[in-house]
C-alpha positions as CSV (number, residue, x, y, z in Angstrom):
1,M,5.0,-20.5,-15.7
2,F,6.5,-19.8,-12.3
3,W,10.0,-20.4,-11.0
4,S,11.8,-21.4,-8.0
5,G,12.3,-18.7,-5.3
6,S,15.6,-17.3,-4.1
7,A,17.0,-16.6,-0.7
8,H,16.7,-13.2,1.0
9,S,19.1,-11.7,3.5
10,H,17.9,-12.8,6.9
11,E,20.5,-10.3,8.6
12,E,19.1,-7.4,6.7
13,T,15.6,-8.2,7.9
14,K,16.4,-8.8,11.4
15,Q,18.2,-5.4,11.4
16,W,15.2,-3.6,10.1
17,L,12.8,-5.3,12.4
18,A,15.0,-4.1,15.2
19,R,14.2,-0.6,14.1
20,V,10.5,-1.4,14.2
21,D,11.2,-2.5,17.9
22,T,12.7,0.8,18.6
23,V,9.7,2.7,17.4
24,T,7.1,0.5,19.0
25,P,6.8,2.1,22.4
26,V,5.9,5.5,20.6
27,L,3.4,3.6,18.5
28,V,1.8,1.9,21.4
29,R,1.8,5.3,23.5
30,E,0.0,7.1,20.6
31,R,-2.2,4.3,19.4
32,E,-5.7,5.6,20.9
33,R,-5.0,9.1,20.1
34,T,-4.3,8.1,16.4
35,E,-7.5,6.4,16.4
36,R,-9.4,9.0,18.0
37,E,-8.1,12.0,16.0
38,R,-8.0,10.1,12.7
39,V,-4.4,11.1,11.9
40,T,-1.2,9.9,13.0
41,P,0.5,12.2,15.5
42,A,3.7,14.0,14.4
43,A,5.6,12.2,17.2
44,V,5.1,8.8,15.5
45,I,6.0,10.1,12.0
46,D,9.3,11.5,13.7
47,A,10.3,8.2,15.1
48,L,9.7,6.4,11.9
49,R,11.8,9.0,10.1
50,E,14.6,8.7,12.7
51,Q,14.8,5.0,11.7
52,G,14.7,5.5,8.0
53,I,11.5,3.4,7.6
54,H,9.8,5.9,5.4
55,R,12.6,5.6,2.9
56,M,13.3,1.9,3.3
57,W,12.4,1.3,-0.3
58,V,14.3,4.1,-1.8
59,S,17.6,3.7,-3.6
60,P,20.7,4.7,-1.4
61,S,21.6,7.0,-4.2
62,F,18.5,9.2,-3.0
63,G,19.2,8.5,0.7
64,G,17.1,5.4,1.2
65,G,17.6,2.1,2.6
66,G,17.3,0.0,-0.4
67,V,16.0,-3.0,1.5
68,S,14.6,-6.2,-0.3
69,V,11.0,-6.6,-1.0
70,H,11.0,-9.4,1.7
71,T,12.5,-7.2,4.4
72,G,10.2,-4.2,3.5
73,S,7.2,-6.7,3.8
74,A,8.3,-8.0,7.1
75,V,8.7,-4.5,8.5
76,L,5.2,-3.5,7.4
77,Q,3.7,-6.7,8.9
78,A,5.5,-5.8,12.1
79,L,4.0,-2.5,12.1
80,A,0.6,-3.7,11.4
81,R,0.7,-5.9,14.5
82,V,1.1,-2.7,16.4
83,D,-1.0,-0.1,14.5
84,A,-2.2,-1.0,11.1
85,S,-2.8,2.8,10.3
86,V,0.8,3.4,10.6
87,A,1.9,0.4,8.5
88,W,-0.6,1.5,5.7
89,Q,0.9,5.0,5.4
90,M,4.5,3.6,5.5
91,G,3.3,1.1,2.7
92,V,1.7,3.9,0.7
93,Q,5.1,5.8,1.1
94,G,6.9,2.8,0.1
95,V,5.2,2.1,-3.1
96,I,4.9,5.8,-4.2
97,S,8.7,6.2,-3.6
98,R,9.3,3.5,-6.3
99,M,8.6,6.4,-8.8
100,S,12.0,7.7,-7.7
101,D,13.5,5.2,-10.2
102,Y,11.4,6.6,-13.0
103,L,11.9,10.4,-12.3
104,P,14.9,12.2,-13.5
105,E,17.7,11.7,-11.0
106,Q,17.9,15.3,-10.0
107,V,14.3,15.3,-9.2
108,S,14.3,12.2,-7.2
109,A,17.1,13.5,-5.1
110,Q,15.2,16.6,-4.4
111,L,12.1,14.8,-3.4
112,F,13.6,11.9,-1.4
113,A,17.2,12.9,-0.4
114,E,16.9,16.6,0.3
115,C,13.3,16.4,1.8
116,D,12.5,14.3,4.9
117,G,8.5,14.5,4.7
118,L,6.4,12.0,3.3
119,V,5.9,11.7,-0.5
120,V,2.4,10.3,-0.9
121,G,-0.8,11.4,-2.9
122,G,-3.4,10.0,-5.4
123,I,-2.5,7.4,-7.8
124,N,-6.1,7.0,-9.2
125,P,-6.1,9.3,-12.3
126,T,-8.9,11.6,-11.3
127,G,-7.2,14.9,-12.3
128,H,-6.7,16.5,-15.8
129,A,-3.2,17.6,-16.9
130,E,-3.1,20.0,-20.0
131,P,0.2,20.0,-22.0
132,V,1.8,23.5,-22.1
133,P,5.4,24.6,-22.9
134,G,7.7,23.2,-20.5
135,G,5.1,21.0,-18.6
136,Y,1.5,20.8,-17.6
137,R,-1.3,22.8,-16.1
138,L,-2.8,20.6,-13.6
139,R,-6.3,20.7,-12.0
140,G,-8.4,18.0,-10.2
141,R,-9.3,16.3,-6.9
142,W,-7.9,13.1,-5.5
143,S,-9.2,10.9,-2.6
144,F,-7.5,8.6,-0.2
145,A,-4.4,10.4,0.2
146,S,-3.1,8.4,3.3
147,G,-0.4,10.4,5.2
148,S,-0.9,13.5,3.5
149,T,-0.9,15.3,6.7
150,H,2.9,14.8,7.1
151,A,3.6,15.1,3.3
152,E,6.1,17.5,1.6
153,W,5.3,16.3,-1.8
154,L,2.0,14.8,-3.3
155,V,1.6,12.6,-6.5
156,C,-1.3,13.6,-8.8
157,A,-2.3,10.9,-11.2
158,S,-4.0,12.6,-14.1
159,L,-5.4,12.1,-17.5
160,V,-3.4,14.1,-20.1
161,T,-6.2,16.1,-22.0
162,D,-6.2,19.0,-24.4
163,D,-9.1,21.5,-24.0
164,T,-10.9,19.5,-21.2
165,D,-14.4,20.5,-21.0
166,D,-16.6,20.6,-17.8
167,T,-17.8,16.9,-18.7
168,G,-14.3,15.4,-18.7
169,G,-14.3,15.2,-22.6
170,T,-11.0,15.7,-24.6
171,D,-10.0,16.6,-28.1
172,D,-8.9,13.9,-30.5
173,T,-5.4,13.6,-29.3
174,G,-5.8,13.1,-25.5
175,G,-3.1,15.8,-25.2
176,T,-0.4,13.5,-26.9
177,G,-0.4,15.4,-30.2
178,T,-1.0,12.1,-31.9
179,P,-4.6,11.2,-32.8
180,L,-5.9,8.5,-30.5
181,A,-7.8,5.4,-31.8
182,P,-11.5,5.6,-31.4
183,G,-12.3,4.7,-27.8
184,S,-8.8,4.8,-26.6
185,P,-8.5,6.4,-23.2
186,P,-6.3,9.4,-22.7
187,P,-2.6,8.8,-21.4
188,V,-2.1,8.8,-17.7
189,R,0.7,11.0,-16.1
190,M,1.9,11.1,-12.5
191,L,2.7,14.8,-11.5
192,F,4.5,15.7,-8.3
193,V,3.5,18.9,-6.5
194,P,4.6,20.6,-3.3
195,A,1.9,19.9,-0.4
196,D,1.6,23.6,0.2
197,A,0.2,24.1,-3.3
198,V,-3.0,21.9,-2.7
199,R,-6.1,22.3,-0.7
200,F,-7.1,19.5,1.8
201,A,-10.6,18.4,2.7
202,E,-11.3,17.1,6.0
203,D,-13.4,14.3,4.8
204,W,-11.9,11.1,6.2
205,Q,-14.6,9.4,8.4
206,S,-13.7,5.7,7.9
207,V,-14.6,2.4,10.0
208,G,-11.0,1.1,9.8
209,L,-7.5,2.4,9.3
210,R,-8.9,5.6,11.0
211,G,-5.3,6.9,11.9
212,T,-4.1,7.2,8.2
213,G,-5.7,10.6,7.7
214,S,-6.6,9.6,4.1
215,V,-8.2,12.9,3.2
216,S,-8.9,14.3,-0.2
217,F,-7.0,17.0,-1.9
218,S,-7.5,19.4,-4.8
219,V,-5.5,21.4,-7.1
220,D,-6.7,24.4,-9.5
221,D,-4.7,25.3,-12.6
222,L,-1.1,24.6,-11.3
223,F,1.9,24.5,-13.5
224,V,3.9,21.4,-13.1
225,P,7.3,21.4,-14.9
226,E,7.8,18.4,-17.2
227,E,10.7,17.0,-15.1
228,F,8.4,16.5,-12.1
229,T,6.2,14.1,-13.9
230,V,6.3,10.4,-14.9
231,D,4.6,8.8,-17.9
232,G,2.1,6.3,-16.5
233,S,2.6,3.8,-19.2
234,L,6.2,3.2,-17.9
235,L,5.0,2.1,-14.7
236,R,3.9,-1.3,-16.0
237,R,7.6,-2.4,-16.7
238,P,10.8,-2.0,-14.7
239,P,12.6,1.4,-14.8
240,Q,15.4,1.9,-17.2
241,T,18.8,0.7,-16.0
242,R,21.0,3.6,-14.4
243,P,23.5,3.6,-11.6
244,S,21.1,5.0,-9.3
245,R,18.3,2.5,-9.9
246,G,17.1,0.9,-6.6
247,Y,15.0,-1.8,-8.0
248,P,14.5,-3.6,-11.3
249,I,10.9,-4.2,-10.5
250,A,7.9,-2.6,-12.2
251,Y,6.1,-0.1,-10.1
252,Y,2.6,-2.1,-10.6
253,D,4.5,-5.1,-9.2
254,F,5.5,-3.5,-6.0
255,G,2.2,-2.0,-4.8
256,P,0.5,-5.3,-3.9
257,F,3.3,-6.0,-1.4
258,T,2.4,-3.0,0.7
259,T,-1.2,-3.6,1.0
260,A,-0.8,-7.4,1.5
261,S,1.8,-6.9,4.0
262,T,-0.5,-4.7,6.2
263,A,-3.5,-7.1,5.9
264,L,-1.2,-9.9,7.1
265,G,0.1,-8.0,10.1
266,I,-3.5,-7.1,11.0
267,A,-4.3,-11.0,10.9
268,Q,-1.4,-11.9,12.9
269,D,-2.4,-9.4,15.5
270,A,-5.9,-10.8,15.6
271,L,-4.3,-14.4,16.1
272,S,-2.3,-13.1,18.8
273,A,-5.3,-11.4,20.5
274,F,-7.5,-14.3,20.6
275,P,-6.1,-16.6,23.1
276,G,-6.1,-13.8,25.7
277,I,-9.9,-13.5,25.0
278,A,-10.7,-17.2,25.0
279,V,-8.7,-18.6,27.9
280,G,-10.6,-18.1,31.2
281,A,-13.7,-16.6,29.3
282,V,-17.0,-18.4,29.9
283,P,-19.9,-17.5,27.7
284,A,-23.0,-16.4,29.3
285,R,-24.9,-19.3,31.0
286,G,-22.1,-21.6,29.9
287,S,-20.2,-23.9,31.8
288,Q,-17.0,-24.2,29.7
289,T,-14.4,-21.5,28.8
290,L,-14.2,-20.7,25.2
291,A,-10.7,-22.1,25.1
292,S,-12.1,-25.6,26.0
293,S,-14.6,-25.6,23.2
294,H,-13.8,-28.0,20.4
295,T,-15.6,-25.5,18.0
296,V,-13.2,-22.6,19.3
297,Q,-10.2,-24.9,19.0
298,A,-10.8,-25.9,15.5
299,G,-11.8,-22.4,14.5
300,L,-8.6,-21.1,15.9
301,A,-6.6,-23.6,14.1
302,R,-8.3,-23.1,10.7
303,A,-7.6,-19.2,11.1
304,A,-3.9,-19.9,11.8
305,G,-3.8,-22.2,8.6
306,L,-5.2,-19.3,6.5
307,V,-2.9,-16.7,7.9
308,R,0.2,-19.1,7.5
309,S,-0.7,-20.1,3.9
310,A,-1.0,-16.2,3.2
311,E,2.4,-15.6,4.7
312,L,4.0,-18.4,2.6
313,M,2.5,-17.1,-0.7
314,L,3.6,-13.5,-0.1
315,E,7.0,-14.6,1.0
316,D,7.4,-16.7,-2.2
317,A,6.3,-13.8,-4.3
318,A,8.7,-11.5,-2.6
319,N,11.5,-14.1,-3.2
320,H,10.6,-14.0,-6.9
321,A,10.4,-10.4,-7.3
322,G,14.0,-9.5,-6.8
323,P,15.9,-11.8,-9.2
324,H,13.1,-11.9,-11.8
325,G,12.0,-8.3,-11.6
326,P,13.8,-7.4,-15.1
327,I,12.6,-10.6,-16.9
328,G,9.5,-11.7,-15.2
329,G,7.0,-9.9,-17.4
330,E,3.4,-11.0,-17.0
331,D,4.3,-14.2,-15.3
332,L,5.9,-12.3,-12.4
333,S,2.9,-9.8,-12.3
334,A,0.4,-12.7,-12.3
335,L,2.3,-14.4,-9.4
336,I,2.3,-11.3,-7.4
337,R,-1.3,-10.5,-8.0
338,L,-2.3,-14.1,-7.2
339,A,-0.4,-14.0,-3.8
340,A,-1.8,-10.6,-3.0
341,A,-5.4,-11.6,-3.8
342,T,-5.0,-14.8,-1.8
343,V,-3.6,-12.6,1.3
344,G,-6.7,-10.4,1.1
345,E,-9.1,-13.4,1.0
346,N,-7.5,-15.3,3.7
347,T,-6.9,-12.6,6.2
348,V,-10.5,-11.4,6.1
349,R,-11.7,-14.9,6.5
350,A,-9.4,-15.4,9.4
351,V,-10.2,-12.3,11.2
352,D,-13.9,-12.7,10.7
353,S,-13.7,-16.2,12.0
354,L,-11.9,-15.2,15.3
355,H,-14.1,-12.2,15.7
356,S,-17.2,-14.5,15.3
357,L,-15.8,-17.0,17.7
358,A,-15.0,-14.4,20.5
359,G,-18.7,-13.3,20.6
360,T,-19.5,-10.2,22.6
361,R,-16.1,-10.1,23.8
362,A,-14.8,-8.8,20.5
363,L,-17.5,-5.9,20.3
364,A,-16.0,-3.3,22.5
365,E,-14.6,-0.5,20.1
366,S,-11.4,-0.6,22.3
367,S,-11.0,-4.4,21.7
368,R,-7.9,-5.5,19.8
369,L,-10.0,-8.0,17.9
370,D,-12.7,-5.5,16.9
371,R,-10.0,-3.1,15.7
372,C,-8.4,-5.8,13.6
373,F,-11.8,-6.6,12.3
374,R,-12.4,-2.9,11.4
375,D,-8.8,-2.5,9.8
376,V,-8.7,-5.6,7.8
377,H,-12.0,-4.8,6.1
378,S,-10.8,-1.4,5.2
379,A,-7.5,-2.7,3.9
380,V,-8.7,-5.4,1.6
381,A,-11.0,-2.9,0.0
382,H,-7.9,-1.8,-1.8
383,I,-7.9,-2.7,-5.6
384,T,-4.6,-4.7,-5.2
385,L,-6.4,-7.1,-2.9
386,A,-9.6,-7.2,-4.6
387,P,-11.1,-10.8,-5.6
388,A,-11.3,-9.5,-9.3
389,N,-7.5,-10.3,-9.3
390,F,-8.4,-14.0,-9.2
391,E,-10.5,-13.6,-12.5
392,M,-7.7,-11.9,-14.3
393,V,-4.9,-14.2,-13.2
394,G,-7.3,-17.1,-14.1
395,A,-7.9,-15.6,-17.7
396,Y,-4.0,-15.4,-18.0
397,L,-3.4,-18.9,-17.0
398,L,-5.9,-19.8,-19.7
399,G,-4.0,-18.0,-22.3
400,D,-5.3,-14.5,-22.3
401,A,-3.1,-11.4,-21.8
402,L,-2.9,-10.1,-18.2
403,M,-5.4,-7.4,-17.8
404,M,-4.7,-4.5,-15.5
405,R,-8.3,-4.0,-14.7
406,R,-11.3,-5.9,-16.0
C-alpha cells in the first residue's frame, strides 16, 4: 500500500527555521497578552508577515514561499513550541492558502499577492449559497474562524441550494440544475468574501489556544462572483496542472499536516518544560526530588517515546506527500490521516502523562506545562486529528473505500 519516502531539502528547512528564530522574541514578549486578550496582537502578525511565514505554502507565482510540506511542518512545530495559538493561525492560513491552486489565477493573485492580510474563515459548510446569474447569493454563520481578526478575506464553506427555506431544506436539484439522487447531500462550495463584508461575534471563550481569536462570523444576502468560488468536490484531488500551481497535492491531504504539526510542537514544549519542574522539586512530605523517582524517570521516557514516534510518522507522511501527491490517491490520503491521528493520540497521551507526573506544580495557569495541557486538548479536538480516522483508515485497509467522514 505505502511507498518509500523521499528526501527533503534540509537547507530550505534550516532557512525557514531561521525566520522563526527572528520572530521568536516578539512572540515571547506578547505571549501573555495574547493569552489574556484571546487574540494575537498585530505586532506578532506583522512580524510573521515580514518573514513571509503566512504565505509559506503559497505558490511563488502568487508571492508565496512555496516551501515543502516538510519545511512548513517544521515551521509550525517551532512556532508551537513558543506559542501554539500563533502556530495554529499560521496553519489555518497555510491550508486555506492551498485553495489558491484551485481558484482562477487572477483571483489567487488578488487574494494572496496583492493583499498582505490573512485569508482564513470557515471550512465547515454551515452557510447557504444560492446560484444567481454571475455567481451566488450567500448567507450563513461560521464558527471557529481562527485568525479572522487579522484577515482581509474569509472563505465561507456553503451548501449550494435553491429556494432554501428556514429549516435548511432545498429543492430537488440542490442548486446544480441537475436532479439529485434521493438522499444526496447538496454540493459544497467555497466562497471568498472581503472581511469587511461580514459581521463578527465576540464568542471565543476557550480553555486552550486562547490567542487564536477563533470567533464566529456571519453574512446576510451577499453576492459573490463565480470566480471567487471553488467547487468543494475538486478539493479531494490534486489541482489541475498549470504553470502557477504550487503543489500537486489535494487540499484535503494538506490539512492534517497543519493541525498535527501544531500538536507536535505543543508536546515538544511540554517535554522541554518538564525537567525544569522535576529537577530539584521535592513533593510535599517527600524525601526525594521528582527527578530521582523511578516512576517519573520511566514516565518521562515513555512520553518522549510517544512524541518521537509521532514525529517520525508525520515526517514520513510529509516525505510521501510531495512526490506522490499527483498519483497517491486514497493510499496517500490514508497514510496522511493515519499519521495525523497517531500524532493526535500520542501527543495527548504524552502531555497528559507529564502533567500528571508534575503534580500540583503543573496547575498554575501561568505554568508552561498547564498551558501545553490546555492547548493540546483544544488542538486535538479538530476533526483531522480525531480518533475516528483510525476507523476509516482501518476500513480502507480491509478493502473498503476511504470515507471522508463516518
